[in-house]
ZATOR-925770 format. One record per residue (C-alpha): chain; x negated, y negated, z negated; residue number from 0. Coordinates in steps of 0.05 Angstrom, whole numbers, padded with zeros to 5 digits, always signed. Example, Ala and Ser with C-alpha at 12.3 -4.5 7.8 and 13.67 -1.06 7.14 Angstrom:
["A", [-00246, +00090, -00156], 0]
["A", [-00273, +00021, -00143], 1]
END
This chain:
["A", [-03400, -03490, -01744], 0]
["A", [-03394, -03430, -01791], 1]
["A", [-03351, -03375, -01758], 2]
["A", [-03333, -03354, -01835], 3]
["A", [-03340, -03391, -01904], 4]
["A", [-03326, -03382, -01972], 5]
["A", [-03312, -03439, -02025], 6]
["A", [-03313, -03437, -02092], 7]
["A", [-03279, -03376, -02083], 8]
["A", [-03256, -03344, -02157], 9]
["A", [-03217, -03282, -02172], 10]
["A", [-03202, -03237, -02231], 11]
["A", [-03173, -03170, -02238], 12]
["A", [-03147, -03173, -02323], 13]
["A", [-03210, -03190, -02359], 14]
["A", [-03256, -03171, -02303], 15]
["A", [-03296, -03233, -02265], 16]
["A", [-03306, -03218, -02202], 17]
["A", [-03321, -03275, -02163], 18]
["A", [-03346, -03341, -02213], 19]
["A", [-03349, -03396, -02158], 20]
["A", [-03374, -03359, -02096], 21]
["A", [-03397, -03400, -02026], 22]
["A", [-03435, -03362, -01970], 23]
["A", [-03428, -03385, -01893], 24]
["A", [-03437, -03342, -01844], 25]
["A", [-03446, -03360, -01768], 26]
["A", [-03447, -03329, -01711], 27]
["A", [-03517, -03288, -01678], 28]
["A", [-03529, -03266, -01752], 29]
["A", [-03530, -03205, -01781], 30]
["A", [-03510, -03208, -01854], 31]
["A", [-03531, -03149, -01901], 32]
["A", [-03476, -03152, -01963], 33]
["A", [-03502, -03126, -02013], 34]
["A", [-03497, -03107, -02096], 35]
["A", [-03484, -03061, -02143], 36]
["A", [-03420, -03003, -02133], 37]
["A", [-03360, -03045, -02169], 38]
["A", [-03393, -03111, -02152], 39]
["A", [-03341, -03136, -02114], 40]
["A", [-03364, -03130, -02044], 41]
["A", [-03313, -03104, -02016], 42]
["A", [-03262, -03140, -02042], 43]
["A", [-03289, -03197, -02017], 44]
["A", [-03286, -03166, -01945], 45]
["A", [-03206, -03164, -01970], 46]
["A", [-03207, -03233, -01982], 47]
["A", [-03242, -03256, -01910], 48]
["A", [-03177, -03218, -01877], 49]
["A", [-03127, -03247, -01918], 50]
["A", [-03118, -03181, -01960], 51]
["A", [-03141, -03208, -02020], 52]
["A", [-03111, -03276, -02049], 53]
["A", [-03167, -03314, -02087], 54]
["A", [-03143, -03352, -02156], 55]
["A", [-03172, -03407, -02133], 56]
["A", [-03227, -03434, -02072], 57]
["A", [-03219, -03412, -02006], 58]
["A", [-03234, -03355, -01954], 59]
["A", [-03230, -03372, -01877], 60]
["A", [-03246, -03355, -01812], 61]
["A", [-03250, -03400, -01755], 62]
["A", [-03186, -03418, -01719], 63]
["A", [-03188, -03361, -01651], 64]
["A", [-03240, -03327, -01676], 65]
["A", [-03220, -03248, -01667], 66]
["A", [-03243, -03208, -01739], 67]
["A", [-03257, -03135, -01734], 68]
["A", [-03253, -03110, -01797], 69]
["A", [-03280, -03026, -01815], 70]
["A", [-03240, -03009, -01880], 71]
["A", [-03272, -02946, -01915], 72]
["A", [-03205, -02901, -01896], 73]
["A", [-03186, -02928, -01826], 74]
["A", [-03098, -02916, -01815], 75]
["A", [-03088, -02876, -01744], 76]
["A", [-03026, -02861, -01712], 77]
["A", [-03009, -02793, -01720], 78]
["A", [-02978, -02785, -01655], 79]
["A", [-03046, -02810, -01620], 80]
["A", [-03097, -02758, -01591], 81]
["A", [-03177, -02793, -01604], 82]
["A", [-03176, -02825, -01536], 83]
["A", [-03091, -02861, -01545], 84]
["A", [-03122, -02890, -01597], 85]
["A", [-03185, -02912, -01573], 86]
["A", [-03152, -02949, -01515], 87]
["A", [-03113, -02974, -01569], 88]
["A", [-03179, -03029, -01579], 89]
["A", [-03147, -03069, -01504], 90]
["A", [-03070, -03069, -01530], 91]
["A", [-03055, -03079, -01454], 92]
["A", [-03103, -03041, -01420], 93]
["A", [-03076, -02982, -01460], 94]
["A", [-03010, -02990, -01442], 95]
["A", [-03029, -02996, -01366], 96]
["A", [-03074, -02926, -01372], 97]
["A", [-03014, -02895, -01411], 98]
["A", [-02973, -02909, -01358], 99]
["A", [-03015, -02885, -01303], 100]
["A", [-03021, -02821, -01333], 101]
["A", [-02959, -02806, -01350], 102]
["A", [-02942, -02826, -01271], 103]
["A", [-03002, -02776, -01250], 104]
["A", [-02965, -02722, -01279], 105]
["A", [-02896, -02738, -01248], 106]
["A", [-02925, -02753, -01176], 107]
["A", [-02946, -02662, -01195], 108]
["A", [-02874, -02646, -01197], 109]
["A", [-02845, -02701, -01149], 110]
["A", [-02832, -02692, -01061], 111]
["A", [-02799, -02734, -01012], 112]
["A", [-02776, -02812, -01035], 113]
["A", [-02782, -02795, -01105], 114]
["A", [-02849, -02778, -01094], 115]
["A", [-02853, -02844, -01048], 116]
["A", [-02827, -02882, -01108], 117]
["A", [-02868, -02857, -01160], 118]
["A", [-02928, -02860, -01114], 119]
["A", [-02905, -02942, -01105], 120]
["A", [-02910, -02949, -01181], 121]
["A", [-02971, -02934, -01199], 122]
["A", [-03000, -02970, -01144], 123]
["A", [-02973, -03028, -01174], 124]
["A", [-02995, -03012, -01250], 125]
["A", [-03076, -02981, -01212], 126]
["A", [-03073, -03062, -01194], 127]
["A", [-03056, -03092, -01256], 128]
["A", [-03111, -03046, -01282], 129]
["A", [-03159, -03065, -01237], 130]
["A", [-03148, -03134, -01246], 131]
["A", [-03152, -03136, -01324], 132]
["A", [-03226, -03101, -01315], 133]
["A", [-03207, -03033, -01337], 134]
["A", [-03256, -02989, -01302], 135]
["A", [-03299, -03019, -01344], 136]
["A", [-03263, -03026, -01392], 137]
["A", [-03265, -02939, -01384], 138]
["A", [-03335, -02937, -01377], 139]
["A", [-03359, -02971, -01439], 140]
["A", [-03294, -02932, -01484], 141]
["A", [-03341, -02876, -01467], 142]
["A", [-03407, -02902, -01478], 143]
["A", [-03389, -02912, -01538], 144]
["A", [-03351, -02862, -01566], 145]
["A", [-03410, -02810, -01535], 146]
["A", [-03461, -02861, -01568], 147]
["A", [-03419, -02859, -01637], 148]
["A", [-03425, -02790, -01644], 149]
["A", [-03344, -02764, -01610], 150]
["A", [-03359, -02714, -01565], 151]
["A", [-03319, -02709, -01494], 152]
["A", [-03298, -02636, -01513], 153]
["A", [-03247, -02664, -01579], 154]
["A", [-03218, -02742, -01535], 155]
["A", [-03156, -02709, -01514], 156]
["A", [-03144, -02672, -01600], 157]
["A", [-03096, -02703, -01638], 158]
["A", [-03126, -02750, -01692], 159]
["A", [-03092, -02712, -01754], 160]
["A", [-03134, -02655, -01738], 161]
["A", [-03200, -02696, -01734], 162]
["A", [-03254, -02683, -01792], 163]
["A", [-03261, -02753, -01852], 164]
["A", [-03324, -02765, -01803], 165]
["A", [-03294, -02760, -01747], 166]
["A", [-03243, -02803, -01767], 167]
["A", [-03292, -02855, -01780], 168]
["A", [-03327, -02848, -01720], 169]
["A", [-03267, -02869, -01689], 170]
["A", [-03247, -02914, -01735], 171]
["A", [-03321, -02956, -01712], 172]
["A", [-03318, -02931, -01640], 173]
["A", [-03256, -02975, -01642], 174]
["A", [-03280, -03034, -01673], 175]
["A", [-03351, -03047, -01630], 176]
["A", [-03297, -03032, -01555], 177]
["A", [-03250, -03088, -01578], 178]
["A", [-03326, -03134, -01583], 179]
["A", [-03291, -03189, -01638], 180]
["A", [-03329, -03253, -01656], 181]
["A", [-03347, -03236, -01729], 182]
["A", [-03348, -03157, -01741], 183]
["A", [-03336, -03139, -01814], 184]
["A", [-03377, -03068, -01827], 185]
["A", [-03366, -03031, -01895], 186]
["A", [-03413, -02975, -01901], 187]
["A", [-03412, -02959, -01815], 188]
["A", [-03461, -02913, -01831], 189]
["A", [-03422, -02857, -01877], 190]
["A", [-03410, -02800, -01845], 191]
["A", [-03452, -02821, -01783], 192]
["A", [-03526, -02766, -01763], 193]
["A", [-03595, -02806, -01742], 194]
["A", [-03579, -02809, -01675], 195]
["A", [-03505, -02843, -01681], 196]
["A", [-03539, -02881, -01730], 197]
["A", [-03602, -02899, -01676], 198]
["A", [-03550, -02911, -01628], 199]
["A", [-03512, -02961, -01678], 200]
["A", [-03569, -03006, -01694], 201]
["A", [-03583, -03022, -01632], 202]
["A", [-03505, -03039, -01612], 203]
["A", [-03511, -03089, -01668], 204]
["A", [-03577, -03116, -01648], 205]
["A", [-03554, -03143, -01585], 206]
["A", [-03478, -03153, -01620], 207]
["A", [-03473, -03234, -01582], 208]
["A", [-03425, -03246, -01655], 209]
["A", [-03431, -03246, -01729], 210]
["A", [-03451, -03183, -01760], 211]
["A", [-03429, -03188, -01848], 212]
["A", [-03444, -03121, -01876], 213]
["A", [-03440, -03072, -01930], 214]
["A", [-03495, -03023, -01934], 215]
["A", [-03534, -02982, -01978], 216]
["A", [-03573, -02955, -01920], 217]
["A", [-03636, -03011, -01932], 218]
["A", [-03673, -02977, -01870], 219]
["A", [-03620, -02992, -01835], 220]
["A", [-03617, -03062, -01867], 221]
["A", [-03689, -03071, -01855], 222]
["A", [-03687, -03056, -01781], 223]
["A", [-03627, -03104, -01765], 224]
["A", [-03603, -03155, -01821], 225]
["A", [-03619, -03227, -01820], 226]
["A", [-03611, -03243, -01876], 227]
["A", [-03601, -03213, -01945], 228]
["A", [-03529, -03234, -01990], 229]
["A", [-03544, -03208, -02053], 230]
["A", [-03471, -03206, -02094], 231]
["A", [-03480, -03203, -02171], 232]
["A", [-03448, -03235, -02230], 233]
["A", [-03406, -03264, -02188], 234]
["A", [-03443, -03301, -02141], 235]
["A", [-03477, -03303, -02077], 236]
["A", [-03551, -03317, -02075], 237]
["A", [-03577, -03309, -02002], 238]
["A", [-03651, -03294, -01977], 239]
["A", [-03674, -03306, -01905], 240]
["A", [-03701, -03246, -01865], 241]
["A", [-03699, -03166, -01884], 242]
["A", [-03682, -03120, -01941], 243]
["A", [-03750, -03116, -01946], 244]
["A", [-03773, -03184, -01952], 245]
["A", [-03697, -03193, -01995], 246]
["A", [-03740, -03149, -02044], 247]
["A", [-03797, -03198, -02047], 248]
["A", [-03777, -03249, -02042], 249]
["A", [-03727, -03227, -02115], 250]
["A", [-03788, -03199, -02142], 251]
["A", [-03816, -03269, -02147], 252]
["A", [-03748, -03299, -02164], 253]
["A", [-03741, -03252, -02221], 254]
["A", [-03821, -03258, -02250], 255]
["A", [-03798, -03341, -02245], 256]
["A", [-03729, -03327, -02289], 257]
["A", [-03765, -03279, -02337], 258]
["A", [-03826, -03325, -02349], 259]
["A", [-03773, -03387, -02358], 260]
["A", [-03723, -03346, -02407], 261]
["A", [-03784, -03328, -02443], 262]
["A", [-03812, -03395, -02446], 263]
["A", [-03731, -03423, -02466], 264]
["A", [-03730, -03367, -02526], 265]
["A", [-03794, -03391, -02551], 266]
["A", [-03772, -03460, -02551], 267]
["A", [-03700, -03432, -02586], 268]
["A", [-03748, -03400, -02635], 269]
["A", [-03774, -03466, -02654], 270]
["A", [-03711, -03513, -02657], 271]
["A", [-03676, -03454, -02713], 272]
["A", [-03740, -03442, -02753], 273]
["A", [-03736, -03526, -02762], 274]
["A", [-03669, -03533, -02773], 275]
["A", [-03677, -03470, -02818], 276]
["A", [-03746, -03509, -02858], 277]
["A", [-03722, -03575, -02866], 278]
["A", [-03649, -03582, -02864], 279]
["A", [-03638, -03599, -02938], 280]
["A", [-03688, -03664, -02955], 281]
["A", [-03712, -03720, -02916], 282]
["A", [-03719, -03689, -02843], 283]
["A", [-03642, -03663, -02863], 284]
["A", [-03621, -03710, -02810], 285]
["A", [-03661, -03694, -02759], 286]
["A", [-03641, -03615, -02764], 287]
["A", [-03577, -03634, -02766], 288]
["A", [-03590, -03673, -02699], 289]
["A", [-03622, -03606, -02660], 290]
["A", [-03574, -03564, -02684], 291]
["A", [-03523, -03595, -02650], 292]
["A", [-03572, -03605, -02587], 293]
["A", [-03589, -03527, -02594], 294]
["A", [-03509, -03505, -02602], 295]
["A", [-03484, -03545, -02535], 296]
["A", [-03549, -03508, -02500], 297]
["A", [-03525, -03444, -02524], 298]
["A", [-03456, -03456, -02496], 299]
["A", [-03473, -03488, -02431], 300]
["A", [-03498, -03454, -02367], 301]
["A", [-03569, -03479, -02382], 302]
["A", [-03584, -03415, -02413], 303]
["A", [-03629, -03369, -02385], 304]
["A", [-03613, -03301, -02381], 305]
["A", [-03661, -03247, -02387], 306]
["A", [-03671, -03205, -02322], 307]
["A", [-03681, -03148, -02361], 308]
["A", [-03608, -03147, -02380], 309]
["A", [-03584, -03119, -02319], 310]
["A", [-03546, -03048, -02323], 311]
["A", [-03589, -02992, -02284], 312]
["A", [-03597, -02921, -02282], 313]
["A", [-03656, -02883, -02308], 314]
["A", [-03673, -02815, -02299], 315]
["A", [-03720, -02775, -02322], 316]
["A", [-03735, -02704, -02300], 317]
["A", [-03772, -02650, -02337], 318]
["A", [-03775, -02580, -02318], 319]
["A", [-03767, -02517, -02370], 320]
["A", [-03818, -02479, -02341], 321]
["A", [-03884, -02476, -02294], 322]
["A", [-03859, -02446, -02226], 323]
["A", [-03897, -02400, -02186], 324]
["A", [-03940, -02419, -02128], 325]
["A", [-03911, -02381, -02074], 326]
["A", [-03837, -02401, -02076], 327]
["A", [-03804, -02394, -02023], 328]
["A", [-03812, -02339, -01959], 329]
["A", [-03760, -02354, -01900], 330]
["A", [-03766, -02303, -01838], 331]
["A", [-03727, -02288, -01773], 332]
["A", [-03670, -02326, -01797], 333]
["A", [-03610, -02329, -01756], 334]
["A", [-03535, -02356, -01766], 335]
["A", [-03483, -02370, -01714], 336]
["A", [-03410, -02380, -01722], 337]
["A", [-03366, -02362, -01662], 338]
["A", [-03409, -02365, -01595], 339]
["A", [-03447, -02426, -01632], 340]
["A", [-03521, -02400, -01662], 341]
["A", [-03541, -02450, -01709], 342]
["A", [-03614, -02428, -01716], 343]
["A", [-03647, -02373, -01692], 344]
["A", [-03705, -02323, -01712], 345]
["A", [-03723, -02391, -01759], 346]
["A", [-03778, -02377, -01804], 347]
["A", [-03809, -02423, -01864], 348]
["A", [-03849, -02412, -01922], 349]
["A", [-03850, -02468, -01990], 350]
["A", [-03907, -02474, -02036], 351]
["A", [-03905, -02493, -02100], 352]
["A", [-03900, -02581, -02110], 353]
["A", [-03884, -02598, -02031], 354]
["A", [-03830, -02634, -02016], 355]
["A", [-03784, -02618, -01955], 356]
["A", [-03737, -02664, -01916], 357]
["A", [-03681, -02630, -01871], 358]
["A", [-03660, -02670, -01819], 359]
["A", [-03617, -02659, -01753], 360]
["A", [-03543, -02669, -01722], 361]
["A", [-03484, -02670, -01762], 362]
["A", [-03453, -02592, -01743], 363]
["A", [-03543, -02569, -01735], 364]
["A", [-03523, -02528, -01800], 365]
["A", [-03565, -02563, -01846], 366]
["A", [-03521, -02555, -01911], 367]
["A", [-03503, -02485, -01890], 368]
["A", [-03583, -02471, -01899], 369]
["A", [-03590, -02474, -01961], 370]
["A", [-03528, -02443, -01976], 371]
["A", [-03547, -02385, -01945], 372]
["A", [-03614, -02399, -01973], 373]
["A", [-03577, -02396, -02047], 374]
["A", [-03533, -02343, -02018], 375]
["A", [-03481, -02379, -02028], 376]
["A", [-03476, -02346, -01953], 377]
["A", [-03493, -02298, -01909], 378]
["A", [-03538, -02298, -01853], 379]
["A", [-03530, -02250, -01781], 380]
["A", [-03611, -02240, -01791], 381]
["A", [-03671, -02252, -01827], 382]
["A", [-03691, -02258, -01905], 383]
["A", [-03697, -02311, -01949], 384]
["A", [-03744, -02279, -02015], 385]
["A", [-03765, -02338, -02069], 386]
["A", [-03821, -02323, -02119], 387]
["A", [-03833, -02319, -02192], 388]
["A", [-03801, -02356, -02249], 389]
["A", [-03764, -02398, -02215], 390]
["A", [-03694, -02443, -02238], 391]
["A", [-03658, -02460, -02175], 392]
["A", [-03614, -02532, -02174], 393]
["A", [-03565, -02546, -02122], 394]
["A", [-03531, -02621, -02107], 395]
["A", [-03468, -02604, -02080], 396]
["A", [-03461, -02679, -02039], 397]
["A", [-03379, -02655, -02040], 398]
["A", [-03387, -02657, -02111], 399]
["A", [-03340, -02589, -02114], 400]
["A", [-03369, -02555, -02180], 401]
["A", [-03342, -02609, -02216], 402]
["A", [-03279, -02592, -02259], 403]
["A", [-03223, -02646, -02252], 404]
["A", [-03193, -02628, -02313], 405]
["A", [-03252, -02630, -02362], 406]
["A", [-03280, -02702, -02398], 407]
["A", [-03342, -02721, -02375], 408]
["A", [-03380, -02703, -02444], 409]
["A", [-03342, -02639, -02432], 410]
["A", [-03372, -02627, -02361], 411]
["A", [-03435, -02634, -02377], 412]
["A", [-03441, -02595, -02433], 413]
["A", [-03406, -02530, -02409], 414]
["A", [-03441, -02479, -02413], 415]
["A", [-03505, -02507, -02432], 416]
["A", [-03536, -02492, -02507], 417]
["A", [-03560, -02571, -02507], 418]
["A", [-03559, -02608, -02572], 419]
["A", [-03495, -02661, -02578], 420]
["A", [-03548, -02719, -02575], 421]
["A", [-03585, -02708, -02527], 422]
["A", [-03531, -02695, -02476], 423]
["A", [-03497, -02762, -02501], 424]
["A", [-03571, -02793, -02495], 425]
["A", [-03575, -02758, -02419], 426]
["A", [-03497, -02790, -02407], 427]
["A", [-03517, -02861, -02436], 428]
["A", [-03584, -02860, -02385], 429]
["A", [-03541, -02851, -02331], 430]
["A", [-03486, -02915, -02359], 431]
["A", [-03431, -02849, -02370], 432]
["A", [-03442, -02859, -02448], 433]
["A", [-03390, -02891, -02507], 434]
["A", [-03319, -02885, -02478], 435]
["A", [-03345, -02866, -02415], 436]
["A", [-03362, -02795, -02431], 437]
["A", [-03287, -02784, -02456], 438]
["A", [-03259, -02801, -02371], 439]
["A", [-03228, -02748, -02347], 440]
["A", [-03256, -02725, -02283], 441]
["A", [-03201, -02737, -02248], 442]
["A", [-03207, -02808, -02249], 443]
["A", [-03282, -02824, -02232], 444]
["A", [-03296, -02861, -02177], 445]
["A", [-03343, -02822, -02127], 446]
["A", [-03405, -02863, -02149], 447]
["A", [-03391, -02842, -02224], 448]
["A", [-03376, -02770, -02198], 449]
["A", [-03451, -02763, -02171], 450]
["A", [-03475, -02787, -02236], 451]
["A", [-03443, -02728, -02267], 452]
["A", [-03480, -02679, -02230], 453]
["A", [-03549, -02711, -02237], 454]
["A", [-03547, -02713, -02318], 455]
["A", [-03517, -02628, -02302], 456]
["A", [-03578, -02631, -02266], 457]
["A", [-03622, -02661, -02315], 458]
["A", [-03597, -02628, -02379], 459]
["A", [-03611, -02546, -02328], 460]
["A", [-03685, -02579, -02325], 461]
["A", [-03697, -02531, -02258], 462]
["A", [-03763, -02536, -02219], 463]
["A", [-03730, -02527, -02156], 464]
["A", [-03684, -02570, -02139], 465]
["A", [-03638, -02566, -02080], 466]
["A", [-03606, -02644, -02057], 467]
["A", [-03553, -02641, -02011], 468]
["A", [-03545, -02723, -01987], 469]
["A", [-03560, -02740, -02059], 470]
["A", [-03557, -02811, -02038], 471]
["A", [-03477, -02809, -02019], 472]
["A", [-03442, -02853, -02072], 473]
["A", [-03506, -02891, -02100], 474]
["A", [-03525, -02959, -02103], 475]
["A", [-03585, -02989, -02081], 476]
["A", [-03613, -02985, -02152], 477]
["A", [-03587, -02917, -02173], 478]
["A", [-03620, -02894, -02111], 479]
["A", [-03695, -02935, -02123], 480]
["A", [-03674, -02897, -02196], 481]
["A", [-03666, -02826, -02160], 482]
["A", [-03734, -02839, -02119], 483]
["A", [-03780, -02866, -02176], 484]
["A", [-03746, -02804, -02207], 485]
["A", [-03766, -02755, -02158], 486]
["A", [-03837, -02787, -02139], 487]
["A", [-03855, -02758, -02219], 488]
["A", [-03826, -02694, -02210], 489]
["A", [-03865, -02634, -02219], 490]
["A", [-03826, -02590, -02184], 491]
["A", [-03800, -02569, -02111], 492]
["A", [-03752, -02607, -02062], 493]
["A", [-03714, -02587, -02012], 494]
["A", [-03666, -02645, -01991], 495]
["A", [-03618, -02658, -01934], 496]
["A", [-03615, -02731, -01920], 497]
["A", [-03588, -02784, -01875], 498]
["A", [-03622, -02831, -01914], 499]
["A", [-03678, -02848, -01872], 500]
["A", [-03706, -02901, -01931], 501]
["A", [-03702, -02832, -01986], 502]
["A", [-03737, -02798, -01930], 503]
["A", [-03797, -02840, -01934], 504]
["A", [-03814, -02854, -02004], 505]
["A", [-03788, -02785, -02020], 506]
["A", [-03811, -02717, -01977], 507]
["A", [-03880, -02710, -01939], 508]
["A", [-03849, -02649, -01886], 509]
["A", [-03800, -02638, -01848], 510]
["A", [-03745, -02577, -01828], 511]
["A", [-03716, -02611, -01762], 512]
["A", [-03646, -02574, -01743], 513]
["A", [-03636, -02573, -01666], 514]
["A", [-03599, -02520, -01647], 515]
["A", [-03619, -02463, -01648], 516]
["A", [-03691, -02483, -01660], 517]
["A", [-03716, -02499, -01730], 518]
["A", [-03779, -02545, -01718], 519]
["A", [-03834, -02559, -01782], 520]
["A", [-03873, -02625, -01774], 521]
["A", [-03915, -02648, -01834], 522]
["A", [-03893, -02712, -01841], 523]
["A", [-03841, -02767, -01873], 524]
["A", [-03782, -02785, -01820], 525]
["A", [-03821, -02857, -01802], 526]
["A", [-03886, -02804, -01768], 527]
["A", [-03830, -02758, -01735], 528]
["A", [-03796, -02829, -01708], 529]
["A", [-03867, -02840, -01687], 530]
["A", [-03885, -02773, -01659], 531]
["A", [-03825, -02778, -01617], 532]
["A", [-03840, -02843, -01586], 533]
["A", [-03888, -02830, -01572], 534]
["A", [-03885, -02765, -01537], 535]
["A", [-03827, -02802, -01498], 536]
["A", [-03876, -02858, -01474], 537]
["A", [-03929, -02809, -01449], 538]
["A", [-03873, -02768, -01410], 539]
["A", [-03860, -02838, -01372], 540]
["A", [-03925, -02844, -01340], 541]
["A", [-03934, -02809, -01272], 542]
["A", [-03989, -02766, -01262], 543]
["A", [-04052, -02794, -01234], 544]
["A", [-04057, -02778, -01161], 545]
["A", [-04116, -02715, -01155], 546]
["A", [-04192, -02745, -01133], 547]
["A", [-04207, -02726, -01056], 548]
["A", [-04262, -02655, -01062], 549]
["A", [-04301, -02651, -01012], 550]
["A", [-04284, -02572, -01028], 551]
["A", [-04234, -02531, -01022], 552]
["A", [-04197, -02534, -01096], 553]
["A", [-04184, -02460, -01131], 554]
["A", [-04119, -02426, -01126], 555]
["A", [-04080, -02463, -01199], 556]
["A", [-04027, -02443, -01229], 557]
["A", [-03958, -02477, -01207], 558]
["A", [-03941, -02543, -01242], 559]
["A", [-03899, -02554, -01293], 560]
["A", [-03832, -02579, -01284], 561]
["A", [-03848, -02652, -01293], 562]
["A", [-03801, -02679, -01353], 563]
["A", [-03741, -02706, -01345], 564]
["A", [-03742, -02778, -01363], 565]
["A", [-03797, -02786, -01303], 566]
["A", [-03769, -02843, -01275], 567]
["A", [-03790, -02800, -01203], 568]
["A", [-03738, -02744, -01216], 569]
["A", [-03666, -02776, -01233], 570]
["A", [-03626, -02796, -01174], 571]
["A", [-03646, -02869, -01176], 572]
["A", [-03707, -02870, -01219], 573]
["A", [-03751, -02919, -01167], 574]
["A", [-03690, -02971, -01165], 575]
["A", [-03714, -03040, -01194], 576]
["A", [-03669, -03058, -01243], 577]
["A", [-03638, -03122, -01198], 578]
["A", [-03631, -03068, -01144], 579]
["A", [-03595, -03021, -01193], 580]
["A", [-03550, -03074, -01221], 581]
["A", [-03527, -03096, -01137], 582]
["A", [-03517, -03022, -01133], 583]
["A", [-03473, -03013, -01180], 584]
["A", [-03423, -03070, -01172], 585]
["A", [-03416, -03051, -01096], 586]
["A", [-03414, -02971, -01121], 587]
["A", [-03343, -03003, -01170], 588]
["A", [-03318, -03028, -01102], 589]
["A", [-03334, -02970, -01066], 590]
["A", [-03291, -02932, -01116], 591]
["A", [-03231, -02985, -01136], 592]
["A", [-03223, -02981, -01053], 593]
["A", [-03212, -02911, -01054], 594]
["A", [-03172, -02907, -01107], 595]
["A", [-03129, -02958, -01083], 596]
["A", [-03124, -02912, -01012], 597]
["A", [-03104, -02854, -01052], 598]
["A", [-03039, -02899, -01092], 599]
["A", [-03005, -02913, -01025], 600]
["A", [-02962, -02854, -00999], 601]
["A", [-02997, -02861, -00930], 602]
["A", [-03044, -02828, -00954], 603]
["A", [-03006, -02755, -00971], 604]
["A", [-02965, -02743, -00923], 605]
["A", [-03035, -02725, -00879], 606]
["A", [-03077, -02675, -00915], 607]
["A", [-03135, -02669, -00879], 608]
["A", [-03144, -02753, -00890], 609]
["A", [-03114, -02733, -00967], 610]
["A", [-03170, -02691, -00976], 611]
["A", [-03228, -02741, -00934], 612]
["A", [-03200, -02797, -00984], 613]
["A", [-03213, -02743, -01049], 614]
["A", [-03273, -02723, -01033], 615]
["A", [-03298, -02798, -01021], 616]
["A", [-03267, -02820, -01088], 617]
["A", [-03305, -02754, -01125], 618]
["A", [-03371, -02781, -01084], 619]
["A", [-03374, -02848, -01115], 620]
["A", [-03351, -02826, -01174], 621]
["A", [-03413, -02783, -01186], 622]
["A", [-03455, -02838, -01151], 623]
["A", [-03426, -02890, -01209], 624]
["A", [-03441, -02842, -01265], 625]
["A", [-03507, -02832, -01238], 626]
["A", [-03519, -02908, -01240], 627]
["A", [-03482, -02923, -01302], 628]
["A", [-03532, -02860, -01334], 629]
["A", [-03595, -02901, -01300], 630]
["A", [-03581, -02969, -01326], 631]
["A", [-03558, -02942, -01395], 632]
["A", [-03626, -02903, -01411], 633]
["A", [-03663, -02963, -01395], 634]
["A", [-03624, -03008, -01439], 635]
["A", [-03635, -02956, -01492], 636]
END
């Protein structure tokens, strides 16, 4: 029985048909990637499933009793909450108990005598209820999820109103994962996540026991995660078993078959039209009229095959105005800090004409700042940035801050450029911004349309060096593929910040990996980089071979190097088997709960020595549990 069902779903907005007899089933254990062009109705489909959008016809239903978790692109939080408070709302009952216990802990600090005993008794009751509801295991899961999704412990007590847009998105995703619903509806979950957090999310969703319906333009994620791809186009859905790469192969075969059928049908239609023209009058006029009626019925029916090439997609052609010199950029001893945090120290790299370089690293490592320092928009504390000769730089800002909200699309593209009017309109048309779309104001555009306006400006400027900051943000899959094809034919130099791993694999052949305060230079694309990291990790886990016996004294040798951290023999519980590890975790959790119970007894505080001993025992158990859980988490991930 499916967890979610869409049956003959129909919906129109004004004259626009959104869904036309749409059908879809989602079963437990499936991970369905929902793809389609921007504006095709993917988010509206989610809203129909959760009851926020009423269809004109058909039904959208979720199995009775199934819990649904919906990740929206604009999460709403209680402005009075801290990050931890908001995350705890995933378990409302446990959140109330945890909040109450924290309040009682604060009250105990200022209480004495009978008042302290009364508060301790209240704390004991709340703690018992908390334990019965599985509170301590839940707390560990909450903290592991927050850390995994990229929310550091240093911001857990921070008010949610002070969070950045990216931090808000990560908090909303963490809340959803913590609650473990039966059906996850994820709308662009990797937005604002760095590569480490995306990798963590992939592993989590692969092990998730419920069903996942995922809207994403991240083809790398769809490749590694999806068991089925649902393609939304023309108000209907077509399903393809397998991941994204499998979908591409299947769709190519489907479109080839459809185009052949279209060509054959068009050829037959032209033959019928020719017969009708030739024999419309005369002895065969009756036959001609019969053919004309059948042809008219065909042209008005759903049996008329559409051409595959009729789909709207952007077309890019990026030409350079002049040839750059062989030496494009030289960076030496570059250092940049913000307060006490050093982003990079003594960074150095060299860029030659025609190179395609990706810049990767965790959020906050200074990727965008690096581009801005290279462009002279920000200052560095030390170092040298030297650009070569005959260069025309083109910069794509991920925030699209250079666009003037008061201008129309055409005025923005023409501003400061001496290009002929027709050339500007041709470029805008190639990006689906021609006709009346060129007269829309920038303030009225969607994120995807704004991105295409900025791309149009780059096409008109014809730079020979491109500095791109997250150029695939806001673009649907078809537009990303068009951009990749364009950059593949670009004869200039590219320096690109991106979290789009599929894009990095297709576009770059070298990486600058930011790991503050270091900048590593790697020859290869993203997949080669991850393969090298995996190989290094595996090699570090292999224990050293035992030394062979010798018949004579060995010569003096240097002190042995420090064993890598990931060697199991260097970790506190690295030698334990998995079963023994799980047993130790259970025993330690029981011991910790007993300590907490004793500490909640008012009698414990009447004897300072006993209280100190219990507190020390509690801290020892807590530390041991952390080490055991870290070991278990290390093995699982």
